[in-house]
C-alpha positions in Angstrom: -104.0 129.5 45.6 -101.1 132.1 46.0 -100.9 135.1 43.7 -97.3 136.8 43.2 -96.3 139.3 41.2 -99.2 141.1 39.9 -102.7 140.3 39.3 -103.9 136.9 37.7 -106.7 136.7 35.3 -109.8 134.4 35.6 -108.5 132.7 32.5 -105.2 132.2 33.9 -106.8 130.8 37.0 -108.5 128.6 35.0 -105.7 127.5 33.0 -103.6 126.9 36.4 -106.7 124.7 37.6 -106.7 122.8 34.6 -102.7 122.2 35.1 -102.8 121.2 38.5 -105.7 118.8 37.8 -104.0 117.4 35.0 -100.9 116.8 36.9 -98.4 117.6 34.0 -96.3 120.2 35.9 -94.6 120.1 39.4 -95.9 123.0 41.4 -97.4 125.0 38.7 -97.6 128.8 39.5 -99.7 131.4 37.7 -98.3 134.8 37.3 -97.1 137.2 34.6 -99.4 136.0 32.0 -98.5 132.3 32.1 -98.6 129.2 34.2 -95.2 127.8 34.7 -93.6 124.7 36.5 -91.2 122.0 36.0 -91.7 118.7 34.4 -89.8 115.7 32.8 -89.4 115.1 29.0 -88.7 111.4 29.5 -87.5 110.8 26.0 -84.9 113.6 26.6 -83.9 111.9 30.0 -84.1 115.7 31.7 -86.2 117.9 33.9 -87.3 121.1 32.3 -88.6 124.5 33.1 -92.1 124.5 31.3 -94.1 127.7 30.6 -97.6 127.7 29.4 -98.6 130.9 27.5 -102.4 131.2 26.9 -101.4 134.5 24.9 -103.9 136.5 26.8 -104.0 140.3 25.8 -105.2 143.0 27.9 -108.9 142.7 26.1 -109.4 139.3 27.1 -108.5 138.7 30.6 -111.4 136.6 31.1 -109.7 134.5 28.5 -112.9 133.4 26.2 -110.5 132.8 23.5 -108.3 130.6 25.5 -108.3 127.0 24.2 -107.2 125.4 27.6 -107.9 121.8 25.8 -105.3 122.8 23.1 -102.8 124.2 25.6 -103.1 121.1 28.1 -102.9 119.0 24.9 -99.8 120.7 23.7 -97.9 120.5 27.3 -98.8 116.6 27.1 -97.6 116.3 23.7 -94.0 117.8 24.1 -93.9 116.1 27.7 -94.7 112.5 26.4 -92.5 113.1 22.9 -91.5 109.6 21.8 -88.0 108.9 21.6 -87.7 108.8 18.1 -89.4 111.8 17.3 -87.2 113.5 20.0 -83.9 112.3 18.4 -85.1 113.5 15.1 -85.6 116.9 16.8 -82.1 117.0 18.1 -80.9 115.3 15.2 -82.4 118.2 13.0 -81.2 120.9 15.4 -77.6 119.6 15.6 -77.8 119.1 11.5 -79.0 122.9 11.1 -76.4 124.1 13.4 -73.4 121.9 12.0 -74.6 123.2 8.2 -74.6 126.8 9.6 -71.2 127.0 11.3 -69.5 124.7 8.7 -65.8 126.3 8.4 -65.9 127.7 11.9 -63.3 126.0 14.2 -65.2 124.1 17.0 -63.6 124.3 20.6 -65.1 120.8 21.3 -64.8 117.6 18.9 -68.0 116.2 20.1 -71.2 115.6 18.5 -73.5 118.2 19.2 -76.5 115.8 19.4 -74.3 114.2 22.6 -74.0 118.2 24.0 -77.4 119.3 23.6 -79.5 119.7 27.1 -83.1 120.6 27.1 -83.2 123.3 29.5 -86.9 124.9 28.9 -90.2 124.8 27.0 -92.6 127.6 26.3 -96.0 126.0 25.2 -98.5 128.0 23.1 -101.6 126.4 21.8 -100.2 126.0 18.0 -96.5 125.9 18.9 -93.6 124.9 21.1 -90.2 126.6 22.1 -87.5 124.6 23.2 -84.4 126.0 24.7 -81.2 123.9 24.7 -77.6 124.5 26.2 -74.6 123.0 24.6 -72.0 123.6 27.2 -68.9 122.1 25.3 -69.7 123.3 21.7 -71.5 126.6 22.6 -70.7 127.5 26.0 -71.6 131.0 25.7 -75.0 130.3 23.6 -78.3 129.2 24.1 -80.4 127.4 21.3 -83.9 128.2 20.5 -86.0 125.6 18.5 -89.5 126.2 17.4 -91.6 123.1 16.9 -95.0 123.2 15.4 -98.1 121.2 16.6 -96.7 118.0 15.0 -93.2 118.7 17.0 -91.6 119.5 13.4 -88.9 121.8 13.8 -89.9 125.0 12.1 -87.0 127.3 13.1 -83.4 126.8 14.9 -81.6 130.1 16.3 -78.2 130.0 18.2 -78.3 133.3 20.5 -75.1 134.3 22.2 -74.6 135.2 25.9 -72.1 137.7 25.1 -73.6 140.7 27.3 -75.1 142.1 24.6 -78.2 139.7 24.7 -79.5 138.2 27.9 -80.7 134.7 27.2 -82.4 134.0 30.8 -85.7 135.7 30.0 -88.1 136.6 33.4 -90.9 136.5 31.1 -92.6 135.0 28.4 -93.0 138.4 27.1 -89.3 139.2 27.3 -88.6 135.8 25.2 -91.3 136.6 22.6 -89.8 140.0 22.1 -86.3 138.4 21.8 -87.7 135.7 19.1 -89.6 138.3 17.4 -86.5 140.1 16.7 -85.1 137.9 13.5 -83.2 139.1 10.9 -85.4 138.0 8.0 
């Protein structure tokens, strides 16, 4: 097992071993507090980057609180999502965004449902975060969608890529920092 980018913890090593064993991700790697790899979401017809975050904190490097079963189950659940559930998620995301940008002119008269492309997934024990691109309707944005354990949509956010915010996150912490700064 190669270790790069700082130390990995016993909890992360265990999670990596479990993910390797599960065969869910291609070439999984553990670093920076998460395990990541690539996998196909068949219902979406696309391959995505998958980050699995055991949400380790500095006090818990051995991962006594990490529920490996829940994380593996959550990865399996999103990757094996049925087509009808996937379509329902895409439908809800498109409806939420269409409602939000109701009066603004849209460059492309294409259904957002046909434009959404899943690019990455972040898996937590109790939630999943999907990132989509919509290159025709939102060429300068990324769409972040939070799903609960039942893969129901909990939140949708369009983030602009206008130079003030970077959307390609190098680490999960960066992504979480971005998400937690909502304007509630």
